[in-house]
C-alpha positions as CSV (number, residue, x, y, z in Angstrom):
1,M,-61.1,-57.4,14.0
2,K,-61.8,-53.7,14.5
3,L,-65.4,-52.6,14.9
4,R,-67.4,-49.4,15.4
5,A,-69.8,-49.2,18.3
6,D,-72.8,-49.4,16.0
7,Q,-71.5,-52.6,14.4
8,L,-71.2,-54.5,17.6
9,P,-74.8,-55.7,18.0
10,A,-74.9,-57.3,14.5
11,R,-71.5,-58.9,15.1
12,L,-72.6,-60.4,18.4
13,Q,-75.5,-62.1,16.7
14,K,-73.0,-64.1,14.6
15,G,-71.4,-65.5,17.7
16,L,-68.9,-64.6,20.4
17,A,-65.2,-64.0,19.9
18,P,-62.8,-65.3,22.5
19,V,-61.7,-61.8,23.5
20,Y,-63.1,-58.3,23.3
21,L,-61.2,-55.0,23.9
22,I,-63.4,-52.0,24.5
23,S,-61.4,-48.7,24.8
24,G,-62.2,-45.0,25.1
25,D,-63.2,-42.2,27.4
26,E,-67.0,-41.9,26.8
27,P,-68.5,-43.8,29.7
28,F,-72.1,-44.2,28.4
29,Q,-71.1,-45.8,25.1
30,I,-68.5,-48.0,26.8
31,D,-71.2,-49.2,29.2
32,Q,-73.6,-49.9,26.4
33,A,-71.0,-52.0,24.5
34,V,-70.0,-53.9,27.7
35,N,-73.6,-54.6,28.6
36,A,-74.3,-56.0,25.2
37,I,-71.4,-58.4,25.4
38,R,-72.4,-59.4,28.9
39,Q,-75.9,-60.1,27.9
40,Q,-74.9,-62.2,24.9
41,A,-72.4,-64.1,27.0
42,R,-75.1,-65.0,29.6
43,E,-77.3,-66.2,26.8
44,Q,-74.5,-68.4,25.6
45,G,-73.9,-70.0,29.0
46,Y,-71.1,-67.8,30.4
47,T,-72.8,-67.7,33.8
48,D,-69.6,-67.3,36.0
49,R,-68.1,-63.8,36.0
50,Q,-64.8,-62.6,37.5
51,V,-63.5,-59.0,37.5
52,L,-59.8,-58.2,37.6
53,H,-58.4,-54.7,38.1
54,A,-55.0,-54.4,36.3
55,D,-53.7,-51.5,38.3
56,A,-50.0,-50.9,39.1
57,R,-50.0,-53.6,41.8
58,F,-51.8,-56.2,39.7
59,D,-50.1,-59.6,39.5
60,W,-50.6,-60.7,35.9
61,Q,-50.3,-64.4,36.9
62,N,-53.8,-63.9,38.2
63,L,-55.1,-63.8,34.5
64,G,-53.9,-67.4,33.9
65,A,-55.0,-68.5,37.4
66,S,-58.5,-67.2,36.8
67,T,-59.0,-69.5,33.8
68,A,-58.4,-72.5,36.0
69,N,-60.8,-71.3,38.7
70,L,-64.1,-72.1,37.0
71,S,-67.0,-72.4,39.4
72,L,-68.3,-75.9,40.1
73,F,-71.8,-74.6,39.1
74,A,-70.8,-73.1,35.7
75,E,-69.5,-74.5,32.5
76,K,-68.3,-71.2,31.0
77,Q,-66.9,-68.0,32.5
78,L,-66.6,-64.4,31.6
79,I,-63.4,-62.6,32.8
80,E,-63.6,-58.8,32.8
81,L,-60.2,-57.2,32.9
82,R,-60.2,-53.5,33.8
83,L,-57.2,-51.7,32.3
84,P,-57.5,-48.1,33.7
85,T,-54.3,-46.7,32.1
86,G,-54.5,-48.5,28.8
87,K,-50.9,-49.7,29.4
88,P,-50.4,-53.3,30.7
89,G,-46.6,-52.9,30.8
90,T,-44.1,-55.5,29.8
91,E,-45.4,-58.2,32.2
92,G,-49.0,-57.6,31.2
93,S,-48.2,-57.5,27.5
94,K,-46.5,-60.9,27.8
95,A,-49.3,-62.3,29.8
96,L,-51.9,-61.2,27.3
97,Q,-50.0,-62.6,24.4
98,A,-49.5,-65.9,26.2
99,Y,-53.2,-66.1,26.9
100,L,-54.2,-65.4,23.3
101,D,-51.7,-67.9,21.9
102,N,-54.2,-70.5,23.1
103,P,-57.4,-68.9,24.6
104,P,-59.5,-71.4,26.7
105,S,-62.6,-72.5,24.9
106,D,-64.7,-72.1,28.1
107,T,-63.6,-68.6,28.9
108,L,-64.5,-65.2,27.4
109,L,-62.1,-62.4,28.1
110,L,-63.5,-58.8,28.1
111,I,-61.0,-56.1,28.4
112,I,-62.2,-52.6,29.3
113,S,-59.6,-50.0,28.8
114,A,-58.9,-46.3,28.9
115,K,-58.4,-44.5,25.5
116,L,-55.5,-46.0,23.6
117,D,-53.0,-43.9,21.7
118,R,-51.2,-44.9,18.5
119,T,-48.3,-46.4,20.4
120,Q,-50.6,-48.8,22.3
121,Q,-52.5,-49.7,19.1
122,S,-49.2,-50.6,17.5
123,S,-48.2,-52.8,20.4
124,K,-47.9,-56.6,20.2
125,W,-50.5,-57.2,22.8
126,Y,-53.1,-55.0,21.0
127,K,-52.4,-56.7,17.7
128,A,-52.7,-60.1,19.3
129,I,-56.2,-59.2,20.6
130,D,-57.2,-57.8,17.2
131,R,-56.1,-61.0,15.5
132,A,-57.9,-63.3,18.0
133,G,-61.0,-61.3,18.7
134,V,-62.6,-57.9,18.5
135,T,-61.3,-54.4,19.2
136,L,-63.7,-51.5,19.6
137,A,-62.6,-47.9,20.1
138,V,-65.4,-45.7,21.5
139,W,-65.4,-42.1,20.3
140,P,-67.4,-39.2,21.7
141,I,-70.6,-38.4,19.6
142,E,-69.9,-35.2,17.6
143,A,-72.4,-32.4,17.7
144,A,-73.3,-33.1,14.0
145,Q,-74.0,-36.8,14.9
146,L,-76.0,-36.0,18.0
147,P,-79.4,-35.5,16.4
148,G,-79.2,-38.8,14.6
149,W,-78.1,-40.6,17.8
150,L,-80.9,-39.0,19.7
151,K,-83.4,-40.0,17.0
152,Q,-82.2,-43.5,17.1
153,R,-82.4,-43.7,21.0
154,M,-85.9,-42.2,20.9
155,A,-87.0,-44.7,18.2
156,L,-86.1,-47.5,20.6
157,R,-88.6,-46.0,22.9
158,E,-91.2,-45.5,20.2
159,M,-91.0,-41.7,20.2
160,Q,-91.0,-39.5,17.1
161,P,-89.4,-36.1,17.9
162,S,-90.0,-33.0,15.7
163,E,-86.9,-31.2,14.3
164,A,-87.4,-28.4,16.9
165,A,-87.5,-31.0,19.7
166,L,-84.3,-32.6,18.5
167,Q,-82.5,-29.2,18.3
168,L,-83.6,-28.3,21.8
169,L,-82.4,-31.7,23.1
170,V,-79.0,-31.2,21.5
171,E,-78.6,-27.8,23.2
172,R,-79.6,-29.2,26.6
173,I,-77.6,-32.5,26.7
174,E,-74.6,-32.0,24.4
175,G,-71.5,-33.7,25.7
176,N,-73.4,-35.8,28.4
177,L,-74.8,-39.0,26.8
178,L,-75.6,-40.6,30.2
179,A,-77.8,-37.6,31.1
180,A,-79.2,-37.6,27.6
181,D,-80.4,-41.2,27.9
182,Q,-81.9,-40.6,31.3
183,E,-83.8,-37.5,30.0
184,L,-85.1,-39.6,27.1
185,E,-86.4,-42.1,29.5
186,K,-88.1,-39.4,31.5
187,L,-89.7,-38.0,28.4
188,R,-91.0,-41.5,27.6
189,L,-92.5,-41.8,31.1
190,L,-94.1,-38.4,31.0
191,N,-95.5,-38.4,27.5
192,G,-95.6,-42.0,26.4
193,P,-94.9,-43.2,22.8
194,G,-95.6,-41.1,19.8
195,P,-94.8,-37.6,18.6
196,I,-92.6,-35.3,20.8
197,D,-92.5,-31.6,20.3
198,A,-90.2,-28.8,21.6
199,E,-92.7,-27.7,24.2
200,Q,-92.7,-31.2,25.8
201,V,-88.9,-31.2,25.7
202,A,-88.7,-27.8,27.3
203,A,-91.0,-28.8,30.1
204,A,-89.3,-32.1,30.9
205,V,-85.6,-32.0,30.0
206,A,-83.1,-30.3,32.3
207,D,-80.0,-28.5,30.9
208,S,-77.4,-31.2,31.3
209,A,-74.9,-30.1,28.6
210,R,-71.3,-30.5,29.3
211,Y,-68.5,-28.8,27.3
212,D,-64.8,-28.9,27.1
213,L,-62.2,-26.4,26.1
214,F,-61.0,-28.1,23.0
215,S,-64.5,-28.5,21.6
216,L,-65.0,-24.8,22.3
217,V,-61.9,-24.0,20.2
218,D,-62.9,-26.1,17.3
219,V,-66.5,-24.8,17.2
220,T,-65.2,-21.3,17.3
221,L,-62.8,-21.9,14.5
222,S,-65.6,-23.5,12.5
223,G,-67.5,-20.2,12.7
224,D,-70.5,-21.3,14.7
225,R,-71.0,-18.1,16.7
226,V,-74.2,-19.1,18.4
227,R,-72.9,-22.5,19.6
228,A,-69.5,-21.1,20.6
229,Q,-71.3,-18.5,22.8
230,R,-73.5,-21.2,24.4
231,M,-70.4,-23.3,25.1
232,L,-68.5,-20.4,26.7
233,Y,-71.4,-19.7,29.0
234,G,-71.7,-23.4,29.8
235,L,-68.0,-23.6,30.7
236,R,-68.3,-20.6,33.0
237,G,-71.4,-22.1,34.6
238,E,-69.4,-25.4,35.2
239,G,-66.8,-23.4,37.1
240,V,-64.0,-23.5,34.5
241,E,-61.5,-20.8,35.2
242,A,-61.3,-18.0,32.6
243,I,-57.5,-18.3,32.5
244,L,-57.9,-21.9,31.1
245,V,-60.2,-20.7,28.4
246,L,-57.7,-18.0,27.5
247,W,-54.9,-20.5,27.4
248,A,-56.7,-22.8,25.0
249,L,-57.7,-19.9,22.7
250,S,-54.4,-18.1,22.8
251,R,-52.4,-21.2,22.0
252,E,-54.6,-21.8,18.9
253,V,-54.4,-18.1,17.8
254,R,-50.6,-18.3,18.1
255,S,-50.4,-21.4,15.9
256,L,-52.8,-19.9,13.4
257,A,-50.7,-16.8,13.1
258,G,-47.8,-18.9,12.1
259,M,-49.9,-20.9,9.6
260,A,-51.3,-17.8,8.0
261,A,-47.8,-16.4,7.7
262,A,-46.7,-19.6,6.0
263,L,-49.6,-19.5,3.6
264,E,-48.8,-15.9,2.7
265,G,-45.3,-17.1,2.0
266,G,-46.6,-19.4,-0.7
267,Q,-46.7,-22.7,1.1
268,P,-49.7,-24.9,0.2
269,L,-52.4,-25.5,2.9
270,A,-51.8,-29.3,3.1
271,A,-48.1,-28.8,3.8
272,V,-48.8,-26.1,6.4
273,L,-51.3,-28.3,8.2
274,Q,-48.8,-31.2,8.2
275,Q,-46.0,-28.9,9.5
276,Y,-48.1,-27.8,12.4
277,R,-49.3,-31.4,13.1
278,V,-53.0,-30.6,12.7
279,W,-54.9,-33.9,13.3
280,D,-57.2,-35.1,10.5
281,K,-60.2,-34.5,12.7
282,R,-59.2,-30.8,13.2
283,K,-58.3,-29.9,9.6
284,A,-61.8,-28.8,8.7
285,P,-62.2,-26.1,11.5
286,V,-58.6,-24.9,11.2
287,S,-58.9,-24.6,7.4
288,A,-62.2,-22.7,7.9
289,A,-60.6,-20.3,10.2
290,L,-57.7,-19.7,7.9
291,H,-60.2,-19.1,5.0
292,R,-62.1,-16.5,7.0
293,H,-58.9,-14.9,8.3
294,P,-56.2,-15.3,5.7
295,H,-53.8,-12.6,6.8
296,A,-51.1,-13.2,9.4
297,A,-51.4,-9.5,10.6
298,L,-55.0,-10.2,11.6
299,W,-54.0,-13.2,13.7
300,R,-51.3,-11.1,15.3
301,S,-54.0,-8.5,16.2
302,L,-56.1,-11.3,17.7
303,L,-53.1,-12.4,19.7
304,Q,-52.9,-8.8,21.1
305,R,-56.4,-9.3,22.3
306,C,-55.3,-12.4,24.1
307,R,-52.5,-10.4,25.8
308,H,-55.1,-7.8,26.8
309,I,-57.3,-10.4,28.4
310,D,-54.4,-11.8,30.3
311,L,-53.8,-8.3,31.7
312,C,-57.5,-8.1,32.6
313,L,-57.2,-11.4,34.5
314,K,-54.2,-10.0,36.4
315,G,-56.0,-6.8,37.2
316,Q,-53.5,-4.7,35.1
317,A,-56.0,-3.6,32.5
318,A,-59.6,-2.5,32.4
319,G,-62.2,-5.1,31.2
320,E,-64.3,-8.0,32.5
321,P,-62.4,-11.2,31.5
322,W,-65.4,-13.3,30.5
323,E,-66.9,-10.5,28.4
324,E,-63.5,-10.0,26.7
325,L,-63.3,-13.8,26.1
326,L,-66.8,-13.6,24.4
327,Q,-65.6,-10.7,22.2
328,L,-62.5,-12.7,21.2
329,I,-64.6,-15.7,20.3
330,M,-67.0,-13.6,18.3
331,A,-64.0,-12.1,16.4
332,L,-62.5,-15.6,15.8
333,A,-65.8,-17.1,14.6
334,D,-66.9,-14.2,12.5
335,R,-65.4,-12.6,9.4
336,P,-62.9,-9.8,10.0
337,L,-64.4,-6.7,11.5
338,F,-61.1,-4.8,11.2
339,E,-58.4,-4.4,8.6
340,P,-55.1,-6.4,8.9
341,G,-52.5,-4.4,10.7
342,R,-54.9,-2.3,12.7
343,A,-54.5,-2.9,16.4
344,A,-57.4,-4.5,18.2
345,G,-59.3,-2.5,20.7
């Protein structure tokens, strides 16, 4: 049974499944899901806990052996199986399937895995877990979802934030849910329950936002100039090299130049997005960028800007690379400021 993270608490109240698979790369939400399962397991009498690390040297016979090693002082046990690569291999796949053919009634298996790709989700071992128990893929909280998430976490602490307070919180903790929850706890300790305004947030909450290159690209393509600028400054402050930012942006500009040319040639947008293998999650920002900049010549001009920034980074052209990157982002996020075919300055 596939579940979302927000569906897990209600499902746990209906009883425990024999096996849970929690996968993803967002540590705070994974920790929240794992702790909820642990707590419910303790309440149901699973007082013995064993932790297995399935790294490259792991002997998968230990999984079966663990089910026979129940403590003399416990009637039920929880086995936590850590799968850091998300790939159990041939031996691990067979061991998991054999275990799930007849899972012990006195044992709960909790598998904590790295993010799983489509190949892993189509594997026999994954399907066996999905049939026998619960699979839960944890996804990062998107910027548009973050205000709602924060409001929910604050409601648990009996705090009612103003809209301005929520916006300031989003700016300061985006991309770092662990820091976000810690800052909410600090807010609660400093101000107690009740209304929370922007001034209280500004006084108490540190700037703990974390950004990544690919989020920067999508925010830029979406046309959010203010947030894109904030993310660029954040990446610079975190020590990300300018050449990596340029690589991410120039790769996208090159692809969009090809897409725009295909659209000008009469191909429908859906076919172009499929041809360039644009994921469903990215179709909205890519489509928005193509709508703002429909001409291939304009994308080629933007690609010339990328080449100019590359020369700046090599010391072969005048210009400060981070300032040039900012101007490139503004051009990408804004409507065209120059005619197609005219060379970029």
